[in-house]
N, C-alpha and C positions, 0 to 999 in steps of 0.2 A: 444660462444656468439651469434651464429646464431639462436639458439632455446631458446628464452627468456621465463622466467617463466610466467605462466598465473595465478598464485595464488595471488589474490589481497591482501590477508592478509599480504603478505611479504612486501608490500609497505607502512607499517605504519610509516616508517621513514619520509614520506612526509606529512607535514601538509599543507592543501590547505585552506588558510585563505581568507575570504571575496570573495569566488568564483573566485579566480585567474583562475581556471578552474571550470566548474560546477562539482558537486560531482559525477554525474554519468559518467563523462568523465574519471574519475580515476577508471575505471573498470578493469577487468582482461586483457583487451587488451591494457592498457595504456603503458606497457613496449614495446609492438610492435610498438605503435605510436611513442614513443620517438626514438626507434632505427631506424625505417624506415625514419624518418624525419631528422636524423642526417647525418653527412658526412660519417658515416659507413654504412648507410642503403640504401634502394632501391630508395628513392626519392631524394638523394643528387644530386647536380648539378656539383660536382667536381669528376671526374673519378680518378681511381687509377693511370692512366698515368699522369694526371694533377698534382697529388700529387708528383709523382716521378720526374717530370720535374721541379717542382718549389721548391723542398725541399732545394735547396741550397740558395734560395733567402731569404732576411730578412723578406719579407712579409708573408712567410709560414715557420716558424721555427720548425714545429712539425714533419717533415719528411713525408714519404708516409704512406698510410693507414695501410700497414702491420706492419710498425715500430710503428705506433700509437697503434695498437691493442696489440702489445707486451709491449709497455710502460704502457698501462692501467693495464695489468695483473701484472706488476711489482709494480705499484702504489698501488694496492690493498693490497699486502703484507706489503708495507711500512706504509700504514695507520694503520693497526693493531698494529704494533710496536710503531709508533709515538704516537698514541692516548693512548695506554697502559701506556707509560712512562709519558705522560702529566697528565693522570688521577690520577696516583699514587702521583704525586707531589702536585696537587691542593687539593687532599683529605687528605693531611697531616693535622691533627687537629691543628698543631702548625702554619700553614700558616695564614698570615694576608692578608688583602685586597690588600695592596700595592704589596706584593710578588706574590699573585695570579694573579693580573693584569699583572705584568711583565712576569710571566711564560706563561700566556695566549697569550700575544702578540708574544712571541718567538715561541709558538706553531703555531700561525696564520701564521708566516713567513714561517715555514717549510711546513705547509699545503698548502699554496699558491704555493710555488716554486716546492716542490718535488712531491706533489700529484696532484695538479690542474693545474700545468704548467704555472703559472703566473710568467714568468721569465723576466729578464731585457730586453731581446730582444723585448718583447711585451708590457711590462709595461712602459718602458722608464724612464724618470726622471734621478736620479743619481744612480750610482753603486759603491759598495765598491771595495777594492783592489782585492777581489776574484771574482768579477763580479756579486755579489748578489744585488738585488735592495734595495735601502735604504728607509725605511719607513719614512713618514712625511717629505720628502725632499722638498716638494713644498707646499706652503700655499694655502688653498682653501678659497678665499675671497668670501663670500656669495653674495655680490653685486659688485664684481670687486675690483681691487686694489685701486681704487680712492674713495672707500666708506668712507664717513665722519664719519660713525658710528664705523668704525674699527672692523666690525664683521667678525669673521672667524668660520669655522667648522672644527674640527679635522678630516682629511681624510688621511688614510694610504697611498693610492696610487691614483693619478689622471692619468687616461689613456686617451690619446687624439687621435683624428682622425689625420692621417698624412697629409691629403690634406689641412686642414684649421686650425689645432691646436685647434678645438673646443673640449669640453669634451665629450668623448664617454661613459666612465664608471668610477664610483668611487668605491673604496674598503675602507670600514670603519670597525671599530671594537668597541666593547663595552665589559663590564664585562661579564664573562662566566655565562651562565644561569645554575647555580648549587645551591644546598643547601649543605652547609658545616658548621654545627654548627651554630654559630651566623652570619656567612656570608650568606646573602640572598639578592642579588642585584635586583632581579626581572627580568621582561622580557622587550621586546621591548617598550611597551607602559608605562613602569614604570621607567626605568633607566634615570638618569639625569647626565649631565656633567655640572659642575658649578665652578666658580672661588671663590665662597664664602667660608667662614670658616665653619668647622663642627658645631660650635655654632650657626651660622646664619642659617644653613640649617637644624637644628634639627626639624623644623616644617614640613619639606618636606618629603614625603614618597619616598622610593626607589631611593636613590641618590648615586652619587659618586663624590668625591672631586678632584679638580685639583691637590692637593698635592699628592694624591694617584697615579696620572698618570705622575708625573714629570720624572720618569725613562723611560717613553715610548714616550711622546711628550712634547714639551715646547711651551707655548704660547708666541709669540714675544712681546717684550716690546711695550706698547701703544695699544695693541689689546686685545680684550676679546672674549670669546666664547659665541655666541648668534645665535640662541636660545640654551638654556642650555638643554632642553629636547630633547632627540634624535629623538623621534617621530616628534616633531615640526621642528627640523632641516631638516629632510627628506622632510617634507611638504614644507618648504621654498625652498629647493633645487629643488623640483619637479615643483615649480612655478617660478623659477628664470629665469634669462636672457637666451635666447636660446643657446648661445655659451657656457654657464656654466652649462647647464642642461643636465645630462647624460641620456642615454636610460635606463641603468641598474645601480643599486647600489647593491653591494655584501657586506652584513653586517655580520661580523664574531663575534660570541659570544661563543667562546670555543667549546663545543660539538654541537652547533647549527649554521647553516648557513642560513641567510635570503637572498632570491633572490627577489629583489624589482624592479618592472618595473614602472618607475616614472609616466607614463601616466595613470596608474590605481591606484596609491597610494591614491588618494582622496577617493577611495572606500574601503580603508584599505584592499586592495587585495595584497597578496604576497604568495610566497612559503617558507616554513621553512623546512630545511632538518636536521634531528637529527642524528649525527654520532654515538651516543651511540646505538640508535635503529637500525641503519644500520648494525653495527657490530654484534649486537644480532641476527638480521635477517640472516646475512651471516653465522653465526655459525649454525643456525638451518636449513638452506636451503642447498640442494644438488647443487643448481645452484647459488652459492655465487658470481661467476664471473659475471653472468648476472645482479645480483642485484647491484653490485658495478658499473657496466657499466652505468646503468640508473642514479645512483647518480652522476657519473662523467660527463656524457653528459649534465646534467641539469645545472652544475655550473662551469665546467672547461673552461680554456681559449680558446681552439680550437673551442668551440661552441659559447660562448658569445662574443668572439672577432674575430671569423672566418666569412666566407661569406655565410654559409649555412642558417643562420637565423632560426634555429630549433625552438626556443621558439616562435618566431613570427608565424611560420607555425602551431605550435600546438595550439596557441591562435586562429588563423583563423579557423583551423579545428574544434576547440571547439565551436566557434561562429556559424559555419554552423550547427553543431550538436544541439546546443541549439535552433537555429532558427527553425530547423526541428521539435523538440519537441514542441516548442511554437506554430508553425504554425498548428500542429495537434491538439493542445489543443484549439486554436482559433476556428478551424473548428468544433471541438467537442462541444464547448460551444454553438455555433450558432445552431448546430443540436439539442442540448438539449432544447433550448428555443422553437424551432419549435415543438419538441415532446410534451413539456408541454402545449403549446398553443393549439395544436390539441387534446390532451387528455382532456383538459378542455372542449372543444367543444363536444367531444364524451360523457364524463360523464354527464355534465349538460344537454346535449340534451335529456337524459333519465329522467330528472327532470325539466319539463317545467315550474314549479312554482318557480324555483330558481331565485335568484337575477340576476345571470349570464344571464339566458334566457330572462328575462325581459329587461335588459339593452342591450342585443344583438340586439334587435329589434329596438333600437333607431336609429335616423339618424342625419346628420349634426354634429354640435359641440358636442352634447351629445355622438354621436358614437365615435368621436375622444377621448373624455374623457374615454369612456369604453375601447378602444384599449390600451390607455396609462396605465390604471389600470391593465389590464391583463398582459401587458409587465412587469410592476413593480412587480407583483406577481411572474412571471417567473424568473426575475432577483434575487429576494430574495431567491428563491429555489436554483438557481445556486450559489449565493454567500455563502449560507449555506454549500453546498456540497464542494466547493473549500476550504472554511475555515477549514472544518473538515478534508478533505484530507491532507491539509498542517499541521494542528495541530497534527494529528496522525503520520505523517511522521517525525516530530521533537519533539517527546514526551519529551525526556530528555532535549533538549535545551529550549523549550518554556514552558513546564510544564502545558500545557492546557488540556492534556488527560492523564489518568492513564498509567504509564509505567510498563511493564511486569505484567499485571494484567489480569488473565484469565476471570474474571467476565466481564470486559469491552471488552477484545479482542474477546471473543466468544459470548457474550450476546448483545453487543451494536455496536461494531466498524464498521465503514464504510469499512475498509479494509476487514473484514470478509464478508460483504455483497457483495463487488465487486468480491470476489472470487466465491461466490455463483452465481453471475450474469453471470459468464462465463459458467455455466452448462446449458445444453439444457432442456427446459421445454417440456415435452412429451405430455401432454394432454391439451385439451381446457380448462378444469377446472383449471389446473396449470397456464395457460396463463392469465385467466380471474380473478384469485384470487388476494387477497390483502396482501399476506405475507410480501412482500418488503415494501409496503406502511405502514403497521402497524409498522414494524421495524423502518422505517425512521421517522415516527411521534414520536416514543419513543426516538429516538436518538436526534432529533431536540429539544424535550422537555427537555431532559437531559442537553443539552448545554444552553438552554434558562432559565432553572430554577435551575440547579445545583443538586448535589446529596442530598442536604438538603431537597429538595422537595420530593425525594423518601423516605427519612427517615420519614418524616411527614405522607406520604400516607401509608407506611407500618406499622406505629405505633410502631416501635422498633428501637433500636440502637445497632447492634451487637458489641460485645466486642472482644478484641484480635487483632492480626495482620491480615491484609487483610479484616477486617470487613468494612462495609459501614460507612463512616464518612462524615462530612460536607466538609472536605478537599479532599475527593476522587475525585470529579470533581466540581470545582467552577463554579458558574454561569457566563456566558459570557454576560457582560452588554453591549449589542449591539442591535440596532433596528432590525437587520436581523434575530435574533432569537425570536423576539416578534411577535406573531400572530396578534397583534393589527395593524401591518403594512400591513397585507394582506387584500385585498378587497374581492376576490372570493375564493382563494385557501384554506381558513380555512375549507371549506366543501368538497374540492376536494378529490376524491379517485383515485389513479393511479394504473392501472393494473400491475401485475407482468411482463408481456411481455414488457411494456413500461419502467418500472423501469430498466429492464435489458438493454434496448437500451441506457437509460440515463447513467447508470454506465459504460457501455462499451465505450461510447463516451468520458467520462471523465477519462478513465483508460487505454485504449489500444492504443499502438503506433505501427505503421507498417513501417518497413524500408526494403529497398532492400539490400540483401546480395551481396557479390562479384560475386556470380554465377547467380545473377539476380532474385533469389527467394525472395518472400515477407516473412519477418520474423516479427512475432508479439511479443510484450512484454508489460509490464505494465509501465505506466508513473511513474517516480520516483519524487514525489512531494518534497522530501527533497532536490533534486537538483535544484529546481526552486527558483530563488531569486526574489527580488522585481522587477527587470528589466523584467523578464519573465511574472510574474503575472500582472505587470503594462501594458505590451503589450497586454495581453488578455483583460484587463479592457478597454484599449484605443480602441481596436477593436470594443467593444460593443457600444461605443459612436456613431459609424457610422451607426447604424441600426435603422429602425423604423418598426412598425408592423401594420397589419390590417387583418380582416377576408375577404376573397374574396367574393364579391357579385355576381360573375358569373365565369364561367370557364375561366382560363387564360393559355397562352402559354409563354414559355421563348424564347427570341430572342436575337441575338447578332450580332455584326459586324463579317463578315466572317473570319477575322484574329484574333478575340478575343478568347482566350482559358481559361481565368480565369472566373469560374462560378460566382465569386463575382461581376463581371462587367456585367453580363447578365441583360437584362431588361424584364419586364412583359408587356404583352398586352392582350387585349380581344381575346378570341378564334375566335370570329367572324371576326377578322382582319387577320386571317391566310393567306389569299390569297394575301396580300400585300408584303409578304416576299419570298425570295428565299428559298424554303423548304430544299434544300440540304445543303446550306451553312450558312443560317441565323437562322434556327429554331432548337431548342434542341429536339432531337429525344427520343422517349421512348426506354430505353435500352432493353426491352423485345420484341419490335416490331419496327424496324428502319423505317418502312413505316408510322408510326403514330407519331404525336408530343407528347412530354411529357406534360401532362395536369395537371395544378393545379386546383383541383376541387372547385366548388362553396362551400363556407363555410369553406375552409381550412385556417389555420393560416399562413399568409405570413409574413416572417421576412426578410426585404430587406435592401440593402445597400443604404444609403443616406448621402453622405459626405456633401451635400449642407446644410442640416439641422444642421449638426455638426458645420460647419463654421459659420452659422448664430448665433448659441448659444454660440460660442467661447468655446466649450467644448474640452479641450485638456489635455492629461496626462503629468504631469511634470516628465521628466527623472530623474533617481536616481543621476546622476552626478550633476545636478543642485540643487536637494534637499539636498544632502550632503554638498555642498558648502554653501548653505543658512544657514543650521543648524550649520555648523562649525563656521562661522563667527558671527552668532547670539549668540552662547554660549561661544565665545572666552573670553569675559570679565569675565564671571562667572568662567570659568576654571582658569583664571589668579588669581582671588581672592581666589579660593580654594588652588592653589599652594602656594600663599603667606600667607596662614593661616588667611586671612581676613574674610573667610566665612566657616561655618561648613558644612560638607557633608550632614548632615541631613536636612539642609535648602533647598536642592534640591527638597525634597518631597513636599515643600510648593509652588513650582513654578507653575504658571498657563500657560498652552500652548494654544495660540490662533492661529488657522490656518484658513485662509480664504477659501481655497478649501477643506472644511471639508468632501465632499463626498468621496474623495479617501483617506483622512488622510495620504497621502504619505509623507508629511513633518514630521508627528509624527513617522511614521515608520523609517524614516531616523534618527531621534533623538534617 
């Protein structure tokens, strides 16, 4: 178990829904991260001696670490046998829903106690004569026992904190996620528990009836199950009274186990572990013990109920990782805007009759309007690039770019161009040429007009598979791909050397390895969610721009190390500052100040302007809640059959902060 597998493909038994972890965090090193942060790894706070000394106490019923390792190995063999027997029973074509549910609940009991070590000593509640925990021995009142609505949620086990009896963790179960002839109960967001009759529920999709569950749990007289939809029940639990709100919910569904952390459930974030995929991976892998250990550590009692806090540590480590990538992208975007602004000055400087040069010479209010128009053009280019990077990284999910299509991948894609951008340009002619610019303009036009425009221009419509069709790439109906929104950049030509800098700033990430070396890699846009892209967008709100009318220097408080907080002053004022401690030095000559030359494009941080304009990014946690409760009435009407699903297409969405469309993204 000390040398964990580094083959990422083996971990397909883990479904990372809603960015519980960012996708790039689940890389080939994920196994090592799990192991190192567990009580078996390098970063644990509990030593082997501590385990041995406390093994006799009720607080630590799992034994010392050596005993635990031996127990994990034994549990691996038990799981193969247990799951094999269960699978044979539920795949019997003669099985009915009621029987499948009962067999699944029995399987869950053995899985919890024998494999994952949720034993009576740690679960609490009631035990039978043989010392096994009794399921559903305690009622979970959604709003407390004095709730006038008499609402309960079926909970298999309620695990409480010993110091104050508050709820620490819930273990719930639902129908197995399997397909067996006519039996198809659906998934987490589809299944329902209800007290209605089958006739009354015939309008509702993906349901299961209280009658089918009567051999597993019984609803006390005078009480009713509410909410009936499991997804909604978890939402209510996640927002419930603090003493009744658990940190984790372990939801069992036959071959699938959901690990839900209630404080991120609003973002529909959770891990789903598939036992079937796990056993398949263990069969194919030479390191099956390592694979099972990762599964076990993620959901077993010693971790979720222990003191090491592995999941919390992993989440914190992942946040630091995501912050690092986001910070690099923020810096990269700012650099790109500076490159674009300076390249516009360079190119149009060779064309003195251009509108850019004529407006450049204006002063006062007209000069401010000019600066704003240039910045707007820069931002449109940046938004185009970020959109295409994101669309190409999620082709299958979003359907905005052709998937597995050589014509697009090699002829148009931004991914192909960013690979070329990493190659060194050898001659002055290669640096000054416009290969990248021509390619970019074609790519922008393709997204702005769609493949139907190419068909019209080429005058033909190829037949057969793989041919160019109107559906090959649909037009993106957005102002950012319309040149009508550009003031000056419609005529701008950007040199290859500058396009390379632009693509590198939006592509390359640099991280320190354990030995201190800087390692470079490519930013994985598929791993960036609305939170990360929103942070980049929010960062841009804080900047303003202008072209320097004279040479400038960068100055700062002697203790300030963040370049974003440096200030600009006229070069003529250099003598006012402590040159050693308050002036930014030229990296090539420490005896000279770093000079921002006259005519350079200055993109500077101005939080004051942002505060005055009340420009702020709405975090995804707030947008999800807003959208959830706005649409709740519509969803209830759909569930009751009072509204047809097709009517959703006729809804109009009105969003006040339309610039970011963040509410629409949440919907």
